[in-house]
C-alpha positions in Angstrom: -41.1 -76.0 45.4 -40.8 -77.9 42.4 -38.2 -77.2 39.5 -40.6 -75.3 37.4 -41.6 -72.8 40.1 -37.7 -72.2 40.4 -36.7 -71.6 37.0 -39.7 -71.8 34.4 -39.5 -72.3 31.1 -40.8 -72.1 28.2 -43.0 -72.9 25.6 -39.6 -74.5 23.6 -38.5 -76.2 26.5 -35.7 -73.8 26.7 -34.9 -73.1 30.6 -35.2 -69.2 31.7 -32.4 -67.9 32.3 -31.8 -67.6 36.5 -31.7 -64.1 37.7 -29.2 -63.6 40.8 -30.3 -60.4 43.4 -26.9 -59.6 43.6 -25.3 -60.1 40.3 -27.2 -56.9 39.5 -28.5 -57.6 36.3 -31.2 -55.8 34.5 -34.4 -56.8 34.9 -37.0 -56.7 32.1 -38.4 -53.6 30.8 -42.6 -54.0 30.4 -42.5 -54.1 26.7 -45.7 -52.9 25.0 -46.0 -54.6 22.2 -45.9 -58.1 24.4 -49.7 -57.6 25.9 -51.4 -56.6 28.1 -50.8 -55.5 31.8 -52.7 -58.5 33.3 -50.6 -60.6 31.0 -48.3 -63.4 33.2 -45.5 -63.1 30.5 -45.3 -59.5 29.7 -45.3 -58.7 33.1 -43.4 -61.3 35.2 -39.5 -61.7 35.6 -38.3 -63.9 38.8 -34.9 -63.0 40.7 -33.5 -66.3 41.9 -31.5 -67.1 45.2 -28.1 -65.9 45.5 -25.5 -68.5 45.8 -24.7 -66.7 49.8 -28.5 -65.8 50.6 -30.3 -67.5 52.2 -34.0 -65.7 51.3 -35.3 -65.8 47.5 -37.8 -63.3 46.7 -40.8 -64.3 44.2 -42.8 -61.7 42.5 -45.7 -62.3 40.4 -48.4 -59.6 38.7 -47.6 -56.1 39.9 -45.6 -54.1 38.7 -42.1 -53.1 40.1 -42.0 -50.2 41.7 -45.8 -50.7 43.7 -43.2 -53.5 45.7 -42.4 -51.8 48.9 -38.0 -52.8 50.3 -38.5 -56.4 51.9 -35.6 -56.2 54.3 -34.6 -59.8 56.7 -38.4 -61.5 56.3 -40.1 -57.9 56.9 -41.6 -55.0 55.6 -39.5 -52.0 55.8 -40.7 -48.0 56.1 -38.8 -46.6 52.5 -37.6 -43.5 51.1 -38.6 -43.6 47.0 -36.0 -47.2 46.9 -38.4 -49.3 44.8 -38.6 -53.3 44.7 -36.6 -55.6 47.4 -32.8 -55.2 49.0 -30.4 -56.7 46.1 -33.3 -56.2 43.5 -31.7 -54.9 40.6 -32.4 -51.3 38.7 -34.6 -51.0 35.8 -32.7 -51.1 32.6 -33.3 -52.0 29.4 -35.2 -55.7 27.8 -34.0 -58.2 27.4 -34.2 -60.3 24.3 -37.5 -61.4 23.7 -37.7 -65.7 25.0 -41.1 -66.3 24.6 -44.2 -65.3 23.9 -46.2 -68.3 25.0 -47.3 -68.5 29.1 -44.8 -70.3 31.1 -45.3 -73.9 32.7 -45.4 -72.6 36.2 -48.1 -69.9 35.2 -51.1 -71.4 36.8 -49.4 -73.4 39.8 -48.3 -69.9 40.8 -51.9 -69.0 40.2 -52.8 -70.9 42.7 -50.5 -70.9 45.4 -51.2 -68.0 48.2 -49.1 -65.5 48.5 -48.1 -62.7 51.2 -48.8 -59.3 50.2 -45.5 -56.6 50.4 -46.6 -54.0 48.8 -47.6 -50.5 50.4 -51.1 -49.8 51.5 -53.9 -50.0 49.3 -51.4 -51.5 46.5 -52.0 -54.0 44.9 -49.0 -56.2 44.3 -47.6 -59.6 45.9 -45.0 -61.5 47.1 -43.9 -64.4 48.7 -40.9 -65.0 50.8 -39.1 -68.8 50.8 -36.1 -69.9 52.4 -34.2 -71.3 50.1 -31.5 -73.6 49.6 -27.8 -72.1 49.1 -26.6 -74.1 45.8 -22.5 -74.0 46.6 -20.6 -71.9 49.4 -20.4 -68.5 49.9 -17.8 -66.9 48.2 -16.8 -63.6 50.0 -14.2 -62.1 47.6 -13.2 -63.2 44.6 -11.1 -66.6 44.7 -7.7 -66.9 43.6 -7.1 -68.6 39.8 -6.2 -71.4 39.6 -6.9 -72.4 43.3 -9.8 -73.6 45.3 -8.8 -71.6 48.3 -10.9 -68.4 48.5 -9.6 -64.8 50.3 -10.9 -64.6 53.7 -12.5 -61.6 54.6 -10.0 -59.1 56.6 -11.0 -57.2 59.0 -10.8 -53.3 58.3 -9.6 -51.1 61.5 -11.4 -47.5 61.3 -10.1 -45.6 59.1 -8.6 -48.1 57.1 -9.9 -47.5 54.1 -8.3 -51.0 52.1 -6.7 -51.5 48.8 -7.9 -52.7 45.7 -6.5 -55.9 44.2 -4.6 -55.7 40.7 -4.1 -57.2 38.1 -0.6 -57.5 38.1 -0.5 -58.7 41.9 -2.7 -62.0 40.8 -0.2 -64.6 40.9 0.2 -66.6 37.2 -1.5 -70.4 37.2 2.5 -71.4 37.4 3.4 -70.1 40.4 -0.3 -72.1 42.3 1.4 -75.1 42.6 1.8 -74.5 46.4 -2.1 -73.5 46.8 -3.0 -76.5 44.7 -0.8 -78.7 47.1 -3.2 -81.4 49.6 -3.5 -79.9 53.2 -0.9 -81.2 55.5 -3.3 -83.4 58.0 -3.4 -82.6 61.6 -0.7 -84.0 63.0 1.9 -83.6 60.3 1.0 -80.2 60.7 3.4 -77.9 63.0 2.4 -76.9 66.6 1.1 -73.1 66.3 2.3 -72.4 69.7 5.9 -73.7 71.0 5.6 -76.2 73.8 6.8 -75.8 77.1 10.1 -76.3 77.6 12.1 -77.1 80.7 13.0 -73.1 80.5 9.4 -72.4 80.8 8.3 -70.5 84.0 5.5 -72.8 84.9 2.9 -71.4 87.4 3.4 -72.8 91.3 0.2 -73.0 93.3 1.1 -70.8 97.3 3.0 -72.7 99.4 0.6 -75.5 102.1 2.1 -75.5 105.7 0.0 -78.0 108.4 -2.1 -79.7 105.5 -4.9 -77.0 105.7 -8.3 -78.3 103.2 -7.6 -78.9 99.8 -10.6 -77.4 98.3 -11.9 -75.1 101.8 -10.2 -71.8 101.0 -12.4 -72.2 96.6 -15.0 -69.6 96.8 -17.6 -71.1 96.9 -19.5 -68.2 95.2 -20.0 -64.2 95.0 -20.8 -62.5 99.0 -24.2 -61.4 98.8 -23.5 -58.1 99.7 -21.4 -57.2 96.8 -19.3 -54.3 96.1 -15.8 -55.4 97.1 -13.3 -57.7 95.2 -12.2 -60.9 96.5 -8.1 -59.8 96.4 -7.2 -56.6 95.9 -3.0 -55.2 94.9 -1.5 -52.5 95.2 2.5 -50.4 94.9 4.4 -48.4 93.5 8.2 -47.7 93.0 8.8 -44.1 94.5 11.4 -42.5 94.5 14.0 -44.1 96.9 10.8 -45.8 98.0 9.1 -49.3 97.0 5.7 -50.4 98.4 3.5 -53.2 97.9 0.5 -54.1 99.4 -2.6 -56.9 99.3 -5.8 -57.6 101.0 -7.1 -60.8 100.1 -10.2 -63.0 101.4 -9.4 -65.4 103.8 -10.5 -69.3 103.2 -13.6 -69.4 105.9 -14.9 -66.2 103.9 -14.3 -67.9 100.6 -15.5 -70.9 101.6 -18.9 -69.5 103.2 -19.3 -67.0 99.9 -18.8 -63.9 102.8 -17.1 -60.8 102.1 -13.0 -59.4 103.0 -13.6 -57.2 105.8 -10.2 -56.5 105.5 -9.4 -52.9 103.9 -6.2 -51.4 103.2 -5.0 -47.9 101.3 -1.4 -46.2 99.9 -1.0 -42.6 100.0 1.8 -40.4 99.1 1.4 -37.1 100.7 3.2 -33.2 100.5 3.7 -30.9 103.5 5.0 -28.2 102.9 8.5 -27.2 101.6 8.3 -30.3 99.6 8.5 -32.6 102.5 7.2 -35.3 101.1 5.7 -38.8 103.2 4.1 -42.4 102.4 0.6 -43.2 104.0 0.3 -47.1 104.6 -3.9 -47.2 105.9 -4.8 -51.3 107.3 -7.4 -51.9 108.5 -9.6 -55.1 110.0 -13.2 -55.3 110.0 -14.6 -56.9 113.6 -15.6 -60.3 112.1 -18.8 -60.3 114.5 -20.2 -57.5 113.3 -22.4 -57.2 110.0 -20.7 -53.6 108.8 -17.6 -53.8 109.8 -15.9 -54.4 106.1 -17.9 -51.0 105.7 -15.9 -49.6 108.6 -12.7 -51.4 108.1 -12.4 -49.1 104.4 -14.3 -45.9 106.2 -11.6 -45.9 108.6 -8.9 -46.1 106.4 -10.3 -42.9 103.7 -11.2 -41.1 106.8 -6.9 -41.9 108.1 -6.0 -40.1 105.2 -8.2 -36.8 105.4 -6.8 -36.5 109.3 -2.8 -37.2 108.6 -2.9 -35.1 105.9 -4.2 -32.6 107.6 -1.9 -32.3 110.1 1.2 -33.8 108.2 3.3 -31.3 108.8 3.3 -31.1 112.4 2.9 -35.3 112.8 6.7 -34.2 110.6 8.2 -31.9 113.0 7.2 -33.0 116.6 9.3 -34.4 119.4 8.7 -38.0 120.5 6.5 -37.4 123.1 4.5 -35.4 121.6 3.6 -37.9 119.0 1.7 -39.5 120.9 -1.1 -37.1 121.6 -0.4 -35.7 118.0 -1.7 -39.5 116.6 -4.5 -40.3 119.2 -5.8 -37.0 118.4 -5.9 -37.9 115.1 -7.6 -41.5 116.1 -9.9 -39.7 118.2 -11.2 -37.4 114.6 -11.1 -40.9 112.6 -13.8 -42.2 115.4 -15.8 -39.1 115.3 -16.1 -39.0 111.8 -17.0 -42.8 111.7 -19.8 -41.5 114.3 -21.1 -38.8 112.4 -21.8 -41.3 108.5 -23.1 -43.7 110.9 -25.7 -41.7 111.7 -26.9 -40.0 109.2 -26.8 -43.7 107.4 -28.6 -44.9 110.2 -27.3 -48.5 112.3 -25.8 -48.7 115.3 -21.6 -47.4 115.6 -20.2 -51.4 117.0 -21.6 -52.9 113.6 -19.1 -51.1 111.9 -16.5 -52.0 114.2 -12.8 -52.3 113.2 -8.7 -52.3 114.3 -6.9 -50.3 112.3 -2.9 -49.8 112.6 -1.0 -47.1 110.2 2.9 -46.4 108.6 3.9 -42.8 107.9 6.9 -43.2 106.0 9.4 -39.9 105.4 11.4 -40.7 102.3 14.5 -40.4 101.5 14.8 -39.9 105.7 13.5 -43.3 106.5 12.0 -41.8 109.6 8.4 -44.0 110.2 5.8 -44.1 112.5 3.8 -46.7 113.6 0.0 -46.4 115.4 -2.3 -48.4 116.1 -6.1 -48.9 117.7 -6.9 -52.8 118.4 -4.9 -56.4 117.9 -3.9 -55.8 114.4 0.2 -55.2 114.3 3.5 -53.6 112.5 7.3 -55.4 112.0 10.7 -54.3 111.4 11.9 -57.4 108.8 16.0 -56.7 109.6 18.6 -59.6 109.6 16.3 -61.9 108.0 13.7 -62.0 111.6 10.9 -60.0 111.8 10.5 -57.6 114.9 7.0 -56.7 116.7 6.9 -52.9 116.6 4.3 -53.4 119.7 2.9 -56.3 121.9 1.6 -59.2 120.0 -1.8 -60.7 120.2 -1.9 -62.2 123.7 1.2 -61.4 125.1 -0.3 -60.1 128.4 -1.3 -61.6 131.6 -4.5 -61.7 130.9 -5.5 -62.9 127.3 -9.3 -61.6 126.2 -11.5 -61.9 123.4 -12.1 -58.2 123.5 -10.4 -55.9 120.9 -9.9 -52.1 121.0 -11.8 -51.2 117.6 -13.0 -48.1 115.8 -15.0 -46.0 116.3 -15.9 -46.9 120.2 -11.9 -46.8 121.1 -11.6 -42.9 123.3 -8.4 -44.1 124.5 -4.9 -42.9 123.5 -3.7 -44.9 120.4 0.0 -46.8 120.6 3.2 -45.1 118.7 6.3 -46.3 117.8 9.3 -44.6 116.1 12.1 -45.6 114.7 14.9 -44.9 111.2 14.3 -47.4 109.4 18.2 -48.7 107.4 19.1 -49.1 103.9 17.8 -52.8 104.2 14.7 -52.7 106.6 11.1 -53.3 105.7 8.2 -51.6 107.6 5.4 -54.1 107.7 1.4 -53.2 108.7 -0.6 -55.9 108.4 -3.8 -57.4 110.1 -4.2 -60.6 112.2 -4.2 -63.0 109.0 -1.1 -62.6 108.6 0.3 -61.9 111.8 -0.9 -64.5 113.0 0.9 -66.4 110.9 4.4 -65.4 111.7 4.6 -67.7 114.6 4.8 -70.3 112.4 8.6 -70.7 112.0 8.4 -72.2 108.4 5.9 -69.0 107.5 7.7 -66.7 108.6 11.1 -67.9 107.6 10.0 -68.8 104.0 8.0 -64.7 104.1 11.5 -62.9 105.4 13.8 -65.0 102.5 10.9 -63.6 100.0 10.3 -59.8 101.4 14.9 -59.3 102.3 16.1 -60.6 98.7 18.0 -58.1 96.9 15.9 -58.5 94.0 12.3 -57.0 95.2 8.7 -59.1 94.4 6.7 -57.4 91.5 3.2 -56.5 92.7 1.3 -59.4 90.9 5.0 -61.2 92.9 3.8 -60.3 96.4 0.0 -61.1 96.4 1.1 -65.0 95.4 3.6 -65.1 98.0 1.1 -63.3 100.3 -1.1 -66.1 99.4 0.1 -69.2 101.5 -2.2 -71.0 103.4 -1.7 -72.4 107.0 -3.9 -75.2 109.1 -6.6 -73.6 111.0 -5.5 -69.9 109.4 -8.7 -68.6 107.5 -8.8 -65.4 108.4 -8.4 -62.5 105.8 -5.0 -61.1 105.1 -4.1 -58.1 104.1 -0.1 -57.1 104.5 1.7 -53.6 103.2 5.5 -53.8 102.9 7.5 -50.7 102.4 11.2 -51.1 100.8 13.7 -48.2 101.3 15.6 -48.9 97.7 
């Protein structure tokens, strides 16, 4: 675009005053004495691009009211508005500069124009990209400084306050604003550097040099729907519980879903008696739907235990095995019915299940299980198993009792928890690692300390890695304080 097209000159050589789309200046009104409607000088006015605008609109030959609004390079529908966005409203005619044709009139006559008028209109216009002539200014800069006041974020409901004239600092007060900006090396750091007292994240403990990258999640499981890690807990009246379920190294490396599940539920019986139900399930690794089976078993256990909670809290010791066997039998039947509705084989949903029912504040605790997941009591710095450990019998077997196919009696243990005792329910992903002396000693020191861990600290404590122990890991601890 030539200079004549951007700033047309009058016949006497003086440039016509360019107009700014954002300045809201009055455009020239049509002067009856200036000539016929077809005369270029009489009908022509030309707004120029704003400093911060990226688009300029050129208009020739057509009256103002025939041009449709223009927004972001496309014609838009109009409801009575005239002129392109930013076009100033009509007003009194400016001072007559010249009656002679402008120097760029002939060039504009031959240029192809893009019609922007309404249907049936003869209006013509063109849109061209304009190079910014100066940096954009979002708000009025302070006088005497080269810094522009940056726009502030407006919160909903905040109308803002206009700047008053007396609030603007005088020129002699702007010495600091005119001082040179210090270099990056001379500036003070906005974030304080770490010192020796600032806590620094430490990775979980490693035992027997496990593979450095084997526990790295290589991707999201294709089945999806289950997070890599679950953290839960609560500080109840006279009771504290922490739990976490984490995907093992094998499943993380192979991008397979976590098969463990857990659940924590407060229950209440008649008379204001309260209890905490803990469920931990380990889906059988060889079965394709065991991750859903473990989750289903936990939810069904809650419903069945809540239904018979008064009987469980009032039963004698010799009655508890029958009651809990009935509860686990109902869980098995509920799983079978669900599998029949959705389709599939019950064996594909196989899962172990271990539960704790802790009455508080009395401290009486029931431990129940089907399968090889175990429960422990952390007492005097040692983990004491409540059930026979896996492989502890005379004949070791790879077959695991599991729901929903298990029809035998459930294993039950009852004990009265001392103030410093910690009840632990876990899958074999953690139970097997307790045979390692370093793991058992470390966890006993952490979970037996006077200060109880937070939920995030508890998950970090359970995230240790041991060579050749790469199964999913779920553990729940209950403190009587």
